[in-house]
C-alpha positions in Angstrom: 0.0 0.0 0.0 1.3 3.5 -0.9 2.5 5.4 2.1 2.1 9.2 2.4 4.2 10.9 5.1 3.5 14.4 6.1 6.0 16.5 8.1 4.0 19.0 10.2 0.5 19.0 11.8 -0.5 22.6 11.1 -3.3 23.6 8.9 -1.5 22.8 5.6 -0.4 19.3 6.6 -3.7 18.3 8.2 -5.8 19.7 5.4 -3.7 17.6 3.0 -4.1 14.5 5.1 -7.9 14.9 5.5 -8.5 15.6 1.8 -6.3 12.7 0.7 -8.2 10.4 3.1 -11.5 11.5 1.5 -10.1 10.3 -1.9 -8.0 7.2 -1.0 -7.3 4.5 1.5 -3.6 4.8 1.3 -1.5 4.8 4.5 -1.0 8.3 6.0 1.5 9.2 8.7 1.8 12.7 10.2 4.9 13.7 12.1 5.2 16.7 14.4 7.3 17.5 17.4 5.1 20.4 18.4 1.9 18.8 19.8 0.3 15.4 19.7 -2.8 16.8 17.9 -3.7 19.5 15.4 -4.9 22.7 17.0 -5.8 26.2 15.9 -2.6 28.3 15.9 -4.5 31.5 15.7 -6.2 30.7 19.1 -2.9 30.5 21.1 -3.3 34.0 22.5 -6.8 33.2 23.9 -5.4 30.3 25.9 -2.9 32.7 27.6 -5.7 35.3 28.2 -7.9 32.7 29.8 -10.7 32.7 27.2 -10.0 29.2 26.0 -8.2 26.0 27.1 -5.9 24.0 24.8 -8.6 21.4 24.4 -10.9 24.1 23.1 -8.5 24.9 20.2 -8.5 21.4 18.8 -11.0 21.3 15.8 -11.2 17.4 16.0 -11.7 15.1 18.9 -8.7 12.9 19.8 -10.5 9.8 18.4 -10.9 11.5 15.0 -7.4 10.4 13.9 -7.7 6.7 14.7 -11.2 6.6 13.2 -9.9 8.0 9.9 -6.8 5.8 10.0 -4.4 8.7 10.3 -1.2 7.7 12.2 0.3 10.5 14.4 3.9 10.4 15.5 5.2 13.0 18.0 8.8 13.5 17.1 11.3 15.7 15.2 12.6 14.9 11.7 16.4 14.8 11.8 17.1 14.1 8.1 15.5 13.2 4.7 17.1 10.7 2.3 15.3 11.2 -1.0 17.3 8.5 -2.8 16.1 5.8 -0.4 12.8 7.6 0.4 13.5 7.5 4.1 12.8 10.0 6.9 14.9 9.7 10.0 13.6 10.9 13.4 15.6 12.3 16.3 15.0 9.0 18.2 16.6 7.0 15.4 13.4 5.7 14.0 13.4 5.3 10.2 10.1 5.8 8.2 9.8 4.8 4.6 7.6 6.9 2.3 6.3 6.7 -1.2 5.1 10.3 -1.2 6.4 13.0 1.2 4.8 16.4 2.1 6.9 19.0 3.9 4.6 21.3 5.9 7.0 22.4 8.6 5.6 25.9 9.0 7.5 29.0 10.2 9.9 29.9 13.0 10.4 33.3 14.7 13.0 35.6 13.3 16.2 36.4 15.2 18.6 39.0 13.8 21.7 38.3 15.9 20.9 40.7 18.7 23.3 40.4 21.7 21.5 38.5 24.4 18.8 37.1 22.1 19.2 33.6 23.6 18.9 34.6 27.2 16.3 33.1 29.6 13.2 35.2 29.4 13.7 36.1 25.7 11.5 34.3 23.1 9.2 34.4 20.1 5.6 33.3 19.8 4.6 30.9 17.0 4.1 27.4 18.5 2.4 25.7 21.4 5.8 25.2 23.1 6.4 28.9 22.7 3.1 29.6 24.5 4.0 27.2 27.3 7.4 28.9 27.6 5.7 32.4 27.7 3.5 31.2 30.6 6.6 30.4 32.6 8.7 33.4 31.4 6.1 36.0 32.3 5.2 34.7 35.8 5.6 37.5 38.4 7.4 39.9 36.0 7.3 43.7 36.4 7.7 44.8 32.8 7.9 43.3 29.3 9.5 44.6 26.1 8.2 43.6 22.7 10.4 44.0 19.6 8.8 44.2 16.2 5.6 45.8 15.0 3.7 43.0 13.2 0.6 41.1 13.9 2.3 38.7 16.4 3.6 41.7 18.3 0.2 43.2 18.8 -1.2 39.9 19.8 1.6 39.5 22.4 0.9 43.1 23.7 -2.7 42.3 24.2 -1.9 39.0 25.9 0.4 40.7 28.4 -2.0 43.7 28.8 -4.7 41.2 29.8 -2.6 40.3 32.8 -1.9 43.9 33.6 1.8 43.5 32.8 3.3 46.9 31.6 4.5 46.7 28.0 7.0 48.7 26.1 6.6 48.1 22.3 9.7 48.8 20.1 8.8 49.4 16.5 11.5 50.4 14.0 9.0 51.9 11.5 7.8 55.5 11.6 4.3 54.3 12.3 3.0 50.9 13.5 3.1 48.3 10.6 3.5 51.1 8.0 5.4 48.6 5.8 1.9 47.1 5.2 -0.6 49.8 6.1 -1.0 53.2 4.5 0.0 56.0 6.8 -3.5 57.0 8.0 -4.4 53.4 9.0 -1.0 52.9 10.6 -1.5 56.1 12.7 -5.1 54.9 13.6 -3.8 51.6 15.0 -0.8 53.3 16.7 -3.1 55.7 18.5 -5.3 52.7 19.5 -2.3 50.8 20.9 -1.4 53.8 23.1 -5.0 54.2 24.3 -4.7 50.7 25.7 -1.8 51.7 27.9 1.0 50.3 25.8 4.3 52.3 25.8 4.7 52.4 22.0 8.1 53.5 20.8 8.2 54.3 17.1 11.4 54.6 15.0 13.1 52.6 17.8 15.1 49.5 17.3 16.6 46.9 19.7 20.4 47.2 20.1 21.1 44.8 22.9 19.5 42.5 25.6 21.3 42.7 28.9 21.5 39.8 31.3 21.4 39.7 35.1 23.8 37.7 37.3 21.7 34.5 36.7 21.7 34.7 32.9 18.2 36.0 32.6 17.2 39.2 30.8 17.3 42.3 33.1 17.0 45.1 30.5 17.2 46.1 26.9 19.2 48.9 25.3 17.5 50.7 22.4 18.9 52.3 19.2 18.4 55.6 21.0 20.8 54.5 23.7 18.0 54.2 26.4 18.1 51.3 28.8 14.7 49.9 29.7 14.4 47.5 32.7 12.4 44.4 31.9 12.2 40.7 32.8 10.7 39.4 29.5 11.5 40.2 25.9 9.2 39.1 23.1 10.9 38.9 19.7 8.1 39.4 17.2 10.0 40.8 14.2 8.2 38.4 11.8 8.6 34.8 11.0 10.5 32.9 8.3 10.0 29.5 6.7 11.2 26.6 8.8 13.4 24.7 6.4 15.6 22.9 8.8 14.1 19.6 7.8 15.4 19.8 4.2 19.0 20.9 5.1 21.6 18.4 3.9 19.0 16.9 1.6 18.6 17.1 -2.2 15.4 19.1 -1.8 16.0 22.6 -3.1 15.3 25.6 -0.9 16.0 29.3 -0.8 14.2 31.3 1.9 11.6 28.5 1.7 11.2 25.1 0.2 11.1 25.8 -3.6 7.9 24.6 -5.4 6.1 25.2 -8.6 2.4 26.0 -8.9 1.5 22.4 -8.2 3.4 22.5 -4.9 5.9 20.1 -6.3 9.6 20.3 -5.3 12.6 19.4 -7.5 12.3 15.8 -6.3 9.6 13.5 -7.7 6.9 12.6 -5.2 8.1 15.2 -2.7 5.8 18.2 -2.1 5.7 21.2 0.2 2.8 23.2 1.5 2.0 26.1 3.9 4.3 28.6 5.6 7.5 26.8 4.6 6.9 27.1 0.9 8.5 29.5 -1.6 7.1 29.7 -5.1 9.7 29.7 -7.8 7.6 31.8 -10.2 4.7 33.6 -8.3 2.0 35.4 -10.2 2.2 39.2 -10.5 1.6 40.9 -7.1 1.6 37.5 -5.4 4.3 37.0 -2.8 6.8 34.2 -3.1 6.0 33.2 0.5 2.5 33.1 1.9 2.2 32.7 5.7 -1.5 32.8 6.4 -3.9 30.3 7.8 -6.2 30.3 4.9 -3.5 30.0 2.2 -2.1 27.0 4.1 -5.6 25.4 4.0 -5.9 26.1 0.2 -2.4 24.6 -0.3 -3.6 21.5 1.3 -6.8 21.3 -0.6 -5.0 21.6 -4.0 -2.1 19.3 -3.1 -4.4 16.5 -2.0 -5.9 16.4 -5.5 -2.5 16.2 -7.1 -1.4 13.4 -4.7 -4.5 11.4 -5.6 -3.9 11.7 -9.3 -5.8 14.9 -10.2 -2.9 17.2 -10.8 -4.2 20.6 -9.6 -2.4 24.0 -9.6 -2.8 26.1 -6.5 -5.0 29.1 -7.2 -5.3 31.6 -4.3 -7.9 33.8 -5.9 -8.4 37.4 -4.6 -6.2 38.2 -1.7 -7.8 38.7 1.7 -6.7 38.8 5.3 -8.1 39.7 8.7 -6.8 40.5 12.1 -7.7 42.2 15.4 -5.9 45.1 17.0 -7.2 44.9 20.6 -10.9 45.6 19.9 -10.6 47.0 16.3 -11.2 44.4 13.6 -9.3 44.7 10.4 -10.1 43.2 7.0 -8.4 43.6 3.7 -9.5 42.4 0.2 -7.6 42.7 -3.0 -4.6 44.9 -3.2 -4.0 47.9 -0.9 -0.3 49.1 -1.0 1.2 51.0 1.9 2.3 53.7 -0.5 0.3 54.9 -3.6 1.3 52.9 -6.8 1.4 54.4 -10.2 -2.0 54.2 -12.0 -3.9 53.8 -8.7 -6.0 56.2 -6.6 -7.6 55.7 -3.3 -10.5 57.1 -1.2 -10.1 57.2 2.5 -12.7 57.8 5.2 -12.2 57.8 8.9 -14.7 58.3 11.7 -13.9 61.2 14.1 -13.6 58.7 17.0 -10.6 57.0 15.3 -12.2 53.6 15.7 -13.6 53.1 12.2 -12.1 53.6 8.7 -12.3 52.5 5.2 -10.0 52.8 2.2 -11.0 51.9 -1.3 -8.2 51.6 -3.9 -9.2 52.0 -7.6 -7.7 52.3 -11.0 -7.0 55.9 -12.2 -7.7 54.8 -15.7 -11.2 53.2 -15.5 -12.0 53.7 -11.8 -12.5 50.0 -11.2 -11.9 48.9 -7.6 -8.7 47.1 -6.8 -8.8 46.7 -3.0 -10.4 47.5 0.4 -9.0 48.2 3.8 -11.6 48.1 6.6 -11.1 49.0 10.3 -14.0 48.6 12.8 -16.4 47.9 9.9 -17.2 44.4 8.6 -17.8 43.9 4.9 -19.0 40.7 3.2 -16.1 38.9 1.6 -18.1 37.6 -1.3 -19.4 41.0 -2.2 -16.0 42.7 -2.1 -14.4 39.9 -4.1 -17.3 40.1 -6.7 -16.7 43.9 -7.1 -13.0 43.4 -7.6 -13.4 40.4 -10.0 -16.1 42.3 -12.0 -14.0 45.5 -12.0 -16.9 47.5 -10.6 -16.4 51.2 -10.6 -15.8 53.2 -7.4 -19.1 55.0 -8.0 -21.0 51.8 -8.3 -19.4 50.4 -5.1 -20.2 53.5 -3.1 -23.8 53.6 -4.4 -24.2 50.0 -3.2 -22.0 50.1 -0.2 -24.8 48.8 2.1 -24.9 45.5 0.2 -21.4 44.7 1.6 -22.0 45.7 5.2 -21.8 42.6 7.4 -22.4 44.3 10.8 -25.4 43.0 12.7 -28.8 44.7 12.5 -29.1 47.9 14.5 -25.3 48.4 14.6 -24.3 51.9 13.6 -23.9 52.2 9.9 -21.5 54.6 8.2 -22.5 54.5 4.5 -24.1 58.0 4.5 -21.0 59.6 6.1 -18.6 57.7 3.7 -20.6 58.7 0.6 -21.0 62.2 1.9 -17.2 62.6 2.1 -16.7 61.2 -1.3 -19.2 63.7 -2.7 -17.4 66.6 -0.9 -14.2 65.5 -2.6 -15.8 64.9 -6.0 -18.6 67.5 -6.3 -18.7 67.2 -10.1 -20.6 64.0 -10.0 -22.3 63.3 -6.6 -23.1 59.7 -5.7 -26.6 58.7 -4.5 -26.5 56.0 -1.9 -29.0 53.2 -2.6 -31.1 52.0 0.3 -29.7 48.9 2.0 -32.1 45.9 1.3 -33.8 44.1 4.1 -32.0 45.5 7.2 -32.7 48.3 9.6 -29.8 50.5 10.5 -28.8 53.6 12.4 -26.9 56.0 10.2 -24.2 58.5 11.3 
């Protein structure tokens, strides 16, 4: 019987396994040194905050794996011999495969800071990282977070929930302004400060200083300031975890190199999820995609290929979502942090600084290209339809209510948004069409 071995039990690896099982009865073995069972990585912060337990984060009951004839092995892969099609584990166990999927995920970035390996210094990506953070933050007086991405804001919220003072070092001029346009970056930065976080912009980490016991006691910033702390969170992004393919014949650059079918340079060896780097990505598509939903889509496409229906991975229209304390964020299509040639954008922000929308559109035919939403929920299918059909900015604004996904009787902002657009474009005012089927309170 053909044997499929999957390295990694994250969303990409498990989605591959589940969808292969639906299509075949081949032997499937899943190897992971992180946890015994698949869990929702995005829920890690809620375990620390006391909103969930680890058991609550597991989408499938523990009996699911045996019932579906999926063998789980808790262990670390030491090496891969593609000539003999053998995986060696750290305990010496040898596992033969007919097909191999590398879904080894990401690892937290370190940039060679002095003191980065001290006790009390860590990243946050895996369940062991969460367990370590639980120990490292017990009875501390102050924490410092380094890096202004999504993991950084999650860690800040986690620590804030336990009333641990936080200093947040962000090297950019505004929070996450390598991704967000200036106005949105300022909005989120202000919101971070409102939650009592000591946000230091244009500030980098220079050194982490130990105490006499080898534990962090302070950090020194690029400004020369020393900040006393007992915990340092390194959240300056993640990179593909490609340790498992080192010293093998599987080609890798920043990530494991694959084509559009998620095939590596070795026959019957594939890769999926955060660890992947596409050799020839499509225009405006990144070479490395490190999102939960793209990992799931990798697994769905790859399972078809493994089962004989060779299928290219198609991401479709880009989307992402996150939460900055209590402000929800959604993005659909393409919204650059700086204006691109041939594109224009319309930006509206509520005076309270908790709600905003940006619509990017073509300067040539006024067709919408992308949306940024803060504190306002829009229907994904509607936004994707508008982008796919190249709907004009005027049409979108006229029908803005059709996208609104906020519950009935929530405050709606369509009139205010369209009103601002009309002020900026008085030559051809937009008439907002009434939202069908829902009552609303307009502002």
